[in-house]
RODO-577155 format. One record per residue: x, y, z of N, C-alpha, C in turn. Coordinates in steps of 0.2 Angstrom, whole numbers, padded with zeros to 4 digits, always signed. Layout:
N
XYZXYZXYZ/...
//
This chain:
180
-0074-0015+0036-0074-0022+0033-0069-0026+0037/-0072-0032+0039-0068-0037+0042-0063-0040+0037/-0058-0043+0040-0053-0046+0035-0056-0052+0032/-0060-0056+0035-0063-0062+0031-0069-0060+0026/-0071-0054+0026-0076-0053+0021-0074-0054+0014/-0078-0056+0010-0077-0057+0003-0076-0051-0002/-0079-0045+0001-0079-0039-0003-0073-0036-0004/-0068-0038+0000-0061-0034+0000-0058-0035-0007/-0057-0030-0011-0055-0031-0018-0048-0028-0018/-0044-0027-0013-0037-0024-0013-0033-0029-0017/-0030-0027-0022-0026-0032-0026-0019-0032-0023/-0017-0026-0020-0010-0025-0018-0009-0022-0012/-0005-0024-0008-0004-0021-0001+0004-0019-0001/+0005-0012+0001+0012-0010+0000+0014-0007+0007/+0020-0009+0009+0022-0007+0016+0029-0003+0015/+0030+0001+0019+0036+0004+0020+0041+0000+0024/+0047-0001+0022+0052-0006+0026+0051-0005+0033/+0052+0001+0036+0052+0002+0043+0046+0001+0047/+0040+0001+0043+0034+0000+0047+0032-0007+0048/+0036-0012+0045+0035-0019+0046+0038-0022+0052/+0044-0019+0054+0047-0022+0060+0050-0017+0064/+0051-0018+0070+0053-0014+0075+0061-0013+0076/+0064-0009+0071+0071-0008+0072+0072+0000+0073/+0067+0004+0073+0068+0011+0074+0070+0014+0068/+0073+0020+0068+0075+0023+0062+0081+0020+0059/+0082+0021+0052+0087+0017+0048+0094+0018+0051/+0095+0023+0055+0102+0024+0057+0104+0018+0062/+0099+0014+0065+0100+0009+0069+0101+0002+0065/+0100+0002+0059+0101-0004+0054+0108-0003+0052/+0113-0005+0056+0120-0004+0054+0123-0010+0052/+0120-0016+0054+0124-0022+0053+0119-0028+0050/+0121-0032+0046+0118-0038+0044+0117-0043+0050/+0122-0042+0055+0122-0047+0060+0116-0045+0065/+0113-0039+0065+0107-0038+0069+0101-0043+0068/+0097-0044+0073+0091-0048+0072+0085-0044+0073/+0082-0042+0068+0076-0038+0068+0070-0042+0071/+0065-0038+0074+0059-0041+0076+0053-0038+0073/+0048-0042+0071+0042-0039+0068+0038-0036+0073/+0034-0031+0071+0029-0028+0076+0024-0033+0077/+0021-0033+0083+0017-0039+0085+0012-0042+0080/+0008-0037+0077+0003-0040+0072+0006-0041+0065/+0012-0039+0063+0014-0039+0057+0014-0046+0053/+0017-0051+0056+0017-0058+0053+0010-0061+0052/+0006-0060+0057-0001-0063+0056-0004-0059+0050/-0003-0053+0050-0007-0049+0044-0004-0051+0038/+0003-0052+0037+0006-0054+0031+0003-0061+0029/+0003-0066+0034+0000-0072+0032-0007-0072+0030/-0011-0068+0034-0018-0067+0032-0019-0065+0025/-0015-0060+0023-0016-0057+0016-0014-0062+0011/-0009-0066+0012-0006-0071+0008-0012-0076+0007/-0015-0078+0013-0020-0083+0012-0026-0081+0008/-0028-0074+0008-0033-0071+0004-0031-0070-0003/-0025-0071-0005-0022-0070-0012-0021-0063-0013/-0019-0059-0008-0018-0052-0009-0010-0052-0009/-0008-0049-0015+0000-0048-0016+0002-0042-0011/+0008-0043-0009+0011-0038-0005+0018-0036-0008/+0020-0030-0007+0026-0027-0009+0029-0022-0004/+0035-0021-0005+0038-0016+0000+0041-0010-0005/+0039-0004-0002+0042+0002-0006+0045+0006+0000/+0052+0006-0001+0056+0009+0005+0062+0013+0002/+0064+0018+0006+0071+0021+0005+0075+0019+0011/+0081+0017+0009+0085+0015+0015+0093+0016+0012/+0097+0019+0017+0104+0020+0015+0107+0013+0014/+0104+0008+0017+0107+0002+0017+0102-0004+0014/+0101-0004+0008+0096-0008+0005+0098-0016+0006/+0105-0017+0006+0107-0024+0007+0105-0026+0014/+0106-0022+0019+0104-0024+0026+0096-0025+0026/+0092-0021+0023+0085-0022+0023+0083-0029+0020/+0087-0030+0014+0085-0037+0011+0087-0043+0015/+0093-0042+0019+0095-0047+0023+0090-0048+0029/+0087-0042+0032+0082-0043+0037+0076-0047+0034/+0074-0046+0028+0068-0050+0025+0070-0057+0026/+0076-0059+0024+0078-0066+0024+0078-0069+0031/+0081-0065+0036+0082-0067+0043+0075-0068+0046/+0070-0064+0044+0063-0065+0046+0059-0070+0043/+0062-0073+0038+0059-0078+0034+0052-0076+0031/+0052-0070+0028+0046-0067+0025+0048-0064+0018/+0054-0065+0015+0056-0062+0009+0051-0065+0003/+0049-0071+0004+0045-0075-0001+0038-0072-0001/+0036-0069+0004+0029-0066+0004+0028-0060+0000/+0034-0057-0003+0033-0051-0007+0034-0052-0014/+0030-0049-0018+0030-0050-0025+0035-0045-0028/+0036-0039-0024+0041-0034-0026+0044-0031-0020/+0050-0030-0020+0054-0026-0015+0058-0020-0018/+0054-0015-0018+0057-0009-0021+0061-0005-0015/+0067-0007-0013+0071-0004-0008+0076+0000-0011/+0076+0006-0011+0081+0010-0015+0086+0013-0010/+0092+0014-0012+0097+0017-0008+0097+0025-0008/+0094+0027-0014+0094+0034-0015+0088+0037-0011/+0087+0044-0011+0082+0047-0007+0077+0049-0013/+0075+0045-0017+0070+0046-0022+0063+0047-0020/+0059+0050-0023+0052+0051-0021+0048+0045-0021/+0044+0044-0016+0040+0038-0015+0036+0036-0021/+0034+0041-0025+0030+0039-0031+0034+0035-0036/+0041+0036-0036+0045+0032-0041+0044+0024-0039/+0044+0023-0033+0043+0016-0030+0036+0013-0033/+0031+0017-0033+0025+0015-0035+0024+0014-0043/+0028+0019-0046+0028+0018-0054+0031+0011-0056/+0037+0010-0052+0040+0003-0054+0036-0003-0052/+0033-0003-0046+0028-0008-0044+0023-0009-0049/+0020-0003-0051+0014-0003-0056+0017-0006-0063/+0023-0004-0065+0025-0007-0071+0027-0014-0071/+0029-0016-0065+0031-0023-0064+0025-0028-0064/+0020-0026-0061+0014-0030-0059+0008-0029-0063/+0007-0022-0066+0001-0021-0070-0005-0019-0065/-0004-0019-0059-0009-0017-0054-0011-0010-0054/-0017-0008-0055-0018-0001-0055-0017+0002-0048/-0016+0009-0048-0014+0012-0042-0021+0012-0037/-0027+0012-0040-0033+0013-0036-0034+0006-0033/-0030+0001-0035-0031-0006-0032-0026-0007-0027/-0022-0002-0025-0016-0003-0020-0018+0001-0013/-0016-0002-0008-0017+0000-0001-0010+0001+0002/-0008+0007+0004-0001+0009+0006-0001+0011+0013/+0004+0009+0017+0005+0011+0024+0012+0014+0025/+0012+0020+0028+0019+0023+0029+0018+0028+0035/+0024+0030+0037+0024+0034+0043+0026+0041+0042/+0026+0043+0035+0028+0050+0034+0022+0053+0030/+0020+0059+0032+0014+0062+0029+0016+0064+0022/+0022+0066+0020+0024+0068+0013+0023+0062+0009/+0024+0056+0011+0023+0050+0007+0016+0049+0006/+0012+0049+0011+0005+0048+0011+0002+0053+0006/+0004+0059+0006+0001+0064+0002+0002+0063-0005/+0009+0062-0007+0011+0061-0014+0008+0055-0017/+0008+0049-0013+0005+0043-0016-0002+0043-0017/-0006+0046-0012-0013+0047-0013-0015+0051-0019/-0011+0055-0021-0012+0059-0027-0012+0055-0033/-0009+0049-0033-0008+0044-0038-0015+0040-0039/-0019+0040-0033-0025+0036-0033-0024+0030-0028/-0018+0029-0025-0017+0024-0020-0021+0026-0013/-0024+0021-0010-0027+0022-0004-0021+0022+0001/-0020+0027+0005-0014+0028+0009-0016+0029+0016/-0012+0026+0021-0014+0026+0028-0007+0028+0032/-0008+0033+0036-0002+0035+0040-0002+0031+0046/+0004+0028+0048+0005+0024+0054+0010+0027+0058/+0010+0026+0064+0015+0029+0069+0019+0024+0072/+0017+0018+0073+0021+0013+0076+0020+0006+0073/+0021+0007+0066+0021+0001+0062+0013-0001+0060/+0013-0006+0056+0006-0009+0054+0004-0013+0059/-0003-0012+0062-0006-0016+0067-0013-0018+0064/-0017-0021+0068-0024-0023+0066-0028-0017+0066/-0027-0012+0070-0031-0005+0069-0029-0002+0063/-0023-0002+0061-0021+0002+0054-0024-0002+0049/-0024-0009+0049-0027-0013+0044-0034-0012+0043/-0038-0012+0049-0045-0010+0048-0046-0003+0045/-0042+0002+0047-0043+0008+0045-0042+0008+0037/-0037+0005+0035-0035+0004+0028-0040+0001+0024/-0043-0004+0026-0048-0008+0023-0054-0004+0022/-0056+0000+0027-0062+0004+0027-0061+0010+0022/-0055+0013+0023-0054+0019+0018-0054+0016+0011/-0051+0010+0010-0051+0007+0003-0058+0006+0000/-0062+0003+0005-0069+0002+0003-0072+0008+0001/-0071+0013+0005-0075+0020+0004-0072+0023-0003/-0066+0022-0004-0063+0025-0011-0066+0021-0017/-0066+0014-0016-0069+0010-0021-0076+0012-0023/-0080+0013-0017-0087+0014-0018-0088+0021-0021/-0084+0026-0019-0085+0033-0022-0083+0033-0029/-0078+0029-0031-0076+0028-0038-0081+0025-0042/-0084+0020-0039-0089+0016-0043-0095+0021-0044/-0097+0025-0039-0103+0029-0040-0101+0034-0045/-0095+0037-0045-0093+0042-0051-0093+0039-0058/-0091+0032-0058-0091+0029-0064-0098+0028-0067/-0103+0026-0062-0110+0025-0064-0113+0032-0067/-0111+0038-0063-0114+0044-0066-0111+0046-0073/-0105+0044-0074-0102+0046-0080-0105+0041-0086/-0106+0035-0084-0109+0031-0089-0116+0033-0091/-0120+0035-0086-0127+0038-0087-0127+0044-0091/-0122+0048-0090-0121+0054-0094-0119+0053-0101/-0114+0048-0102-0112+0047-0108-0117+0043-0113/-0121+0039-0109-0126+0036-0113-0132+0040-0116/-0133+0046-0113-0138+0051-0115-0135+0057-0117/-0133+0058-0123-0129+0064-0126-0133+0070-0125/-0140+0070-0125-0144+0076-0124-0145+0078-0117/-0142+0075-0112-0142+0077-0106-0139+0084-0104/-0134+0086-0108-0131+0092-0107-0135+0098-0110/-0138+0096-0116-0142+0101-0120-0149+0102-0115/-0151+0097-0112-0157+0098-0108-0156+0103-0102/-0150+0102-0099-0148+0106-0093-0147+0113-0096/-0144+0114-0102-0143+0121-0104-0150+0125-0105/-0155+0121-0107-0162+0124-0108-0165+0126-0102/-0163+0122-0096-0167+0123-0090-0165+0129-0086/
//
């Protein structure tokens, strides 16, 4: 699904802190004086999402959350995020999502998440969030992959919902199957 298509019903886009800009691992984020640089496609993607009315949040673990938040200010993108769940502890990624969900009311199945760790992708996917593994930050290829997977998940969910509706509207359907 292309970015400009109307069918994109992603309500929420969630990024891991280090997948947004090119600062390497967190051990390199030692000073608020550093000037981070965004990955090449990141700023354009953020503005495109904002133009489409898609809310964006950050869910990240960092031993230096104050530096992470300073980086958001330095990059002039802090106002683009409706939530920045940047924790100093090494809590499970699902806690970030619980807090974002509680704060925004957005259902997990309306969220699209990008991260560079398999364990986070697996854990968050179990919550119903469409999750995409990225190796070198979020780029246009990852965006396309995420929108495609999100669309497939929504379509599968809709088909299952239709099946259950049909089943629930015909209470004799299970009795008929038992007789066959």
